[in-house]
KOLFI-490119 format. One line per 5 residues: number of its first residue (from 1); their letters; for each residue z, y, x of N, C-alpha, C. Coordinates in pm, whole numbers. Last residue first. Layout:
// KOLFI-490119
NUM) A) Z,Y,X,Z,Y,X,Z,Y,X | ... .
***
This chain:
// KOLFI-490119
159) LFYNR) 10196,8145,11435,10188,8006,11402,10149,7915,11522 | 10153,8413,11506,10294,8363,11483,10294,8213,11456 | 9898,8486,11562,9995,8537,11640,10145,8473,11622 | 9713,8358,11395,9691,8377,11527,9802,8421,11617 | 9844,8361,11143,9808,8226,11196,9782,8240,11349 .
154) LFDLL) 9870,8632,11092,9999,8543,11109,9954,8409,11171 | 9597,8710,11092,9680,8759,11186,9813,8673,11201 | 9513,8547,10867,9442,8519,10998,9536,8584,11114 | 9669,8674,10669,9687,8531,10707,9636,8501,10842 | 9550,8923,10669,9694,8910,10702,9719,8768,10732 .
149) AKANE) 9285,8869,10605,9316,8944,10716,9460,8918,10767 | 9332,8764,10339,9266,8690,10443,9288,8751,10587 | 9438,8986,10210,9526,8862,10226,9468,8764,10346 | 9231,9160,10206,9363,9188,10277,9439,9068,10298 | 9049,9028,10052,9018,9055,10184,9140,9093,10269 .
144) VQVEA) 9196,9015,9818,9157,8898,9888,9126,8909,10026 | 9215,9291,9754,9340,9209,9774,9309,9074,9845 | 8931,9340,9721,9010,9409,9812,9137,9332,9850 | 8879,9189,9488,8811,9150,9621,8890,9212,9738 | 9028,9330,9301,9063,9192,9342,9009,9139,9459 .
139) NREST) 8886,9572,9295,9028,9568,9329,9077,9425,9379 | 8641,9500,9214,8653,9541,9354,8793,9530,9380 | 8569,9250,8997,8660,9352,9009,8676,9387,9166 | 8411,9019,8974,8344,9151,8905,8455,9264,8932 | 8549,8822,9090,8445,8883,9182,8388,9010,9105 .
134) TYMMG) 8878,8769,9035,8753,8779,8974,8664,8858,9058 | 9090,8513,9172,9055,8653,9159,8917,8656,9087 | 9352,8308,9320,9251,8329,9211,9227,8480,9190 | 9387,8180,9636,9409,8298,9552,9305,8306,9444 | 9552,7932,9840,9441,7977,9751,9483,8100,9669 .
129) VTKAK) 9616,7834,10174,9666,7917,10057,9545,7955,9974 | 9725,7581,10377,9616,7630,10298,9679,7717,10182 | 9947,7486,10491,9825,7513,10578,9720,7585,10506 | 10305,7508,10478,10165,7516,10416,10058,7557,10513 | 10544,7478,10576,10452,7388,10639,10306,7410,10566 .
124) PLVTQ) 10724,7641,10424,10702,7668,10569,10584,7583,10635 | 10752,7741,10146,10658,7641,10185,10622,7660,10341 | 10940,7947,10122,10943,7836,10024,10855,7722,10081 | 10894,8103,10356,11029,8046,10326,11021,7937,10225 | 10621,8164,10325,10669,8097,10451,10814,8031,10434 .
119) LATFL) 10635,8299,10076,10564,8172,10096,10599,8097,10209 | 10776,8531,10164,10827,8443,10067,10763,8303,10070 | 10577,8638,10337,10718,8607,10382,10790,8512,10292 | 10368,8688,10143,10359,8574,10244,10494,8543,10325 | 10496,8883,9995,10436,8768,9927,10441,8646,10032 .
114) PELPQ) 10541,9085,10187,10651,9024,10112,10615,8888,10041 | 10271,9148,10255,10353,9102,10347,10484,9023,10279 | 10110,9285,10060,10111,9154,10082,10208,9074,10162 | 10174,9559,9856,10188,9508,9994,10191,9345,9987 | 9932,9649,9622,10064,9593,9648,10067,9531,9782 .
109) RNSVG) 9788,9943,9492,9789,9844,9593,9928,9783,9620 | 9764,10146,9322,9857,10040,9262,9847,9927,9362 | 9739,10481,9398,9694,10354,9408,9784,10258,9363 | 9693,10787,9234,9771,10701,9287,9714,10558,9291 | 9475,11090,9299,9548,10999,9214,9643,10904,9295 .
104) TVLGA) 9176,11279,9272,9295,11233,9341,9374,11146,9245 | 8880,11480,9279,8946,11353,9252,9061,11328,9331 | 8727,11687,9373,8802,11700,9257,8882,11572,9208 | 8732,11695,9730,8670,11706,9605,8770,11712,9492 | 8976,11523,9925,8865,11601,9913,8811,11606,9771 .
99) PNKMS) 9183,11343,10006,9101,11295,9909,8964,11382,9904 | 9337,11271,10279,9263,11388,10234,9149,11354,10143 | 9478,11016,10256,9539,11134,10302,9481,11271,10270 | 9286,10847,10156,9416,10873,10072,9483,10999,10116 | 8958,10972,10170,9071,10900,10221,9187,10936,10132 .
94) KVLKA) 8758,11018,9978,8716,11006,10109,8822,10930,10185 | 8755,10870,9650,8805,10965,9748,8754,10948,9891 | 8597,10688,9527,8666,10795,9444,8718,10905,9546 | 8499,10458,9638,8424,10586,9669,8484,10698,9557 | 8625,10220,9640,8568,10258,9520,8491,10395,9509 .
89) SVPDT) 8720,10241,9899,8614,10156,9879,8555,10174,9747 | 8932,10432,9817,8837,10469,9917,8712,10392,9899 | 9109,10324,9623,9018,10436,9592,8913,10474,9693 | 9195,10034,9550,9138,10088,9673,9051,10202,9629 | 9326,9997,9308,9376,9937,9421,9326,10004,9549 .
84) VASFI) 9427,10205,9045,9322,10179,9134,9364,10122,9259 | 9613,10306,8858,9583,10165,8855,9453,10140,8926 | 9465,10643,8823,9569,10553,8828,9523,10404,8808 | 9318,10957,8914,9305,10817,8880,9440,10747,8902 | 9225,11262,8771,9334,11199,8835,9313,11040,8809 .
79) IPKDT) 8997,11528,8829,9016,11377,8781,9138,11331,8850 | 8886,11854,8721,8975,11764,8803,8995,11622,8744 | 8545,11920,8664,8670,11900,8618,8760,11819,8705 | 8278,11943,8734,8360,12056,8756,8509,12040,8705 | 8131,11720,8676,8070,11799,8788,8186,11911,8834 .
74) NAVQL) 8118,11378,8565,8189,11504,8594,8113,11594,8699 | 8021,11122,8549,8006,11218,8426,8053,11356,8460 | 8132,10998,8773,7988,11009,8748,7950,11122,8651 | 8401,11008,8716,8350,11080,8834,8202,11100,8819 | 8427,10844,8487,8464,10989,8478,8404,11071,8600 .
69) AQSSQ) 8366,10608,8625,8275,10657,8512,8296,10809,8489 | 8573,10582,8792,8439,10594,8846,8353,10656,8739 | 8787,10544,8615,8789,10661,8701,8646,10688,8772 | 8718,10310,8495,8738,10430,8416,8723,10564,8505 | 8719,10130,8711,8608,10156,8624,8603,10287,8546 .
64) TTNGI) 8993,10147,8791,8877,10186,8886,8760,10223,8801 | 9227,10293,8569,9146,10180,8623,9038,10233,8711 | 9234,10552,8409,9333,10443,8419,9270,10327,8453 | 9173,10881,8474,9113,10754,8455,9211,10638,8484 | 9212,11182,8316,9287,11068,8389,9213,10940,8357 .
59) VLDND) 9100,11527,8326,9085,11386,8284,9154,11287,8375 | 9121,11863,8211,9179,11759,8313,9146,11615,8252 | 9007,11973,8005,9031,12058,8126,9065,11964,8237 | 8758,11834,7778,8888,11847,7839,8895,11925,7971 | 8499,11775,7695,8586,11842,7601,8717,11872,7663 .
54) KVLNE) 8339,11666,7900,8296,11787,7824,8394,11851,7758 | 8501,11445,7961,8469,11548,8074,8419,11683,8007 | 8482,11309,7731,8622,11343,7781,8596,11457,7878 | 8208,11249,7699,8287,11331,7593,8417,11384,7660 | 8163,11091,7934,8087,11211,7912,8153,11296,7805 .
49) SISQL) 8337,10870,7882,8356,10955,7996,8280,11086,7974 | 8234,10755,7643,8363,10823,7645,8390,10915,7755 | 7988,10675,7761,7978,10776,7650,8111,10841,7631 | 8082,10476,7948,7995,10588,7982,7996,10699,7875 | 8224,10289,7781,8296,10372,7913,8214,10496,7943 .
44) SAQDG) 8028,10196,7626,8136,10276,7569,8210,10363,7679 | 7898,10035,7805,7823,10137,7737,7936,10247,7676 | 8106,9850,7894,8051,9943,7982,7982,10066,7914 | 8388,9769,7742,8264,9776,7718,8196,9893,7806 | 8670,9740,7749,8594,9656,7840,8442,9668,7824 .
39) QANQY) 8764,9929,7569,8784,9797,7521,8687,9706,7618 | 8793,10203,7628,8647,10149,7621,8649,9994,7581 | 9010,10434,7486,8996,10302,7544,8854,10243,7522 | 9151,10749,7498,9041,10670,7468,9038,10528,7547 | 9365,11013,7406,9351,10881,7462,9232,10803,7409 .
34) DLVID) 9423,11318,7465,9317,11248,7392,9299,11114,7458 | 9686,11543,7428,9643,11421,7490,9542,11357,7403 | 9729,11866,7489,9670,11783,7383,9621,11667,7461 | 10028,12058,7539,9919,11987,7582,9855,11916,7482 | 10217,12193,7405,10188,12246,7537,10056,12186,7593 .
29) KGNEY) 10168,12044,7142,10227,12191,7161,10176,12249,7300 | 10045,11818,7166,10020,11896,7045,10084,12034,7051 | 10319,11679,7348,10181,11667,7305,10158,11731,7174 | 10480,11885,7578,10488,11820,7456,10341,11804,7394 | 10619,11886,7898,10484,11901,7814,10501,11831,7682 .
24) GQKEL) 10814,11851,8067,10833,11961,7968,10710,11981,7885 | 10841,11644,8238,10811,11769,8298,10803,11893,8195 | 10872,11439,8046,10977,11479,8135,10964,11612,8201 | 10611,11432,7958,10718,11478,7880,10851,11525,7949 | 10484,11326,8187,10435,11462,8135,10566,11526,8043 .
19) EAIIG) 10619,11085,8197,10639,11187,8306,10595,11318,8257 | 10522,10958,7966,10670,10982,7980,10698,11096,8093 | 10242,10944,8041,10294,11036,7920,10445,11055,7924 | 10263,10760,8245,10206,10901,8266,10252,10992,8157 | 10378,10543,8119,10445,10608,8230,10400,10743,8248 .
14) ERTET) 10162,10471,7944,10302,10525,7886,10384,10588,7992 | 9979,10391,8134,9951,10504,8048,10074,10559,7992 | 10112,10170,8242,10075,10284,8330,10060,10410,8239 | 10120,10008,8019,10257,10063,8084,10218,10174,8175 | 9849,9945,7992,9925,10028,7884,10054,10084,7930 .
9) LSEHE) 9819,9814,8222,9747,9946,8200,9815,10025,8093 | 9973,9588,8173,10004,9671,8285,9942,9810,8276 | 9836,9478,7939,9987,9524,7940,10021,9619,8053 | 9540,9616,7832,9607,9530,7916,9744,9572,7931 | 9223,9700,7707,9367,9691,7677,9421,9580,7766 .
4) MYQM) 9029,9894,7936,9051,9788,7844,9195,9773,7817 | 9009,10146,8061,8890,10062,8052,8906,9944,7953 | 9117,10452,7946,9158,10325,7991,9036,10224,7966 | 9161,10798,7998,9075,10694,7952,9117,10566,8016 .
***
């Protein structure tokens, strides 16, 4: 299940399908893929989640919102998440090293150090850094919190 249409999410979904094929799974023969997209609609997200959990042996959530909705609708099916920046703060897993429960997956958290290294190279005298993000997405908030912490560390110890 995918929360909404977005190029990076579509690429993630296509990557999952390609890896399944690489592992020998053929859609319609060895496995039946049931792709659903909530188109950013919360009500659709909930009903799709309930149907997917009811009708499938394994479900994959492609975004934090999709993964959380599947987790809420689920009691006994394994869930794999993808395109989730911070699965721990999203309460999908207890920790990345020991997820526990029925949920596991991969995070798309990007390391910020290379970004700030490049920034220091291009603009070595920069005193202020701005980041655009949306407060409705926990993933974006996590990235901003991490960026602030990294900038504070750099400012205190290296500048």
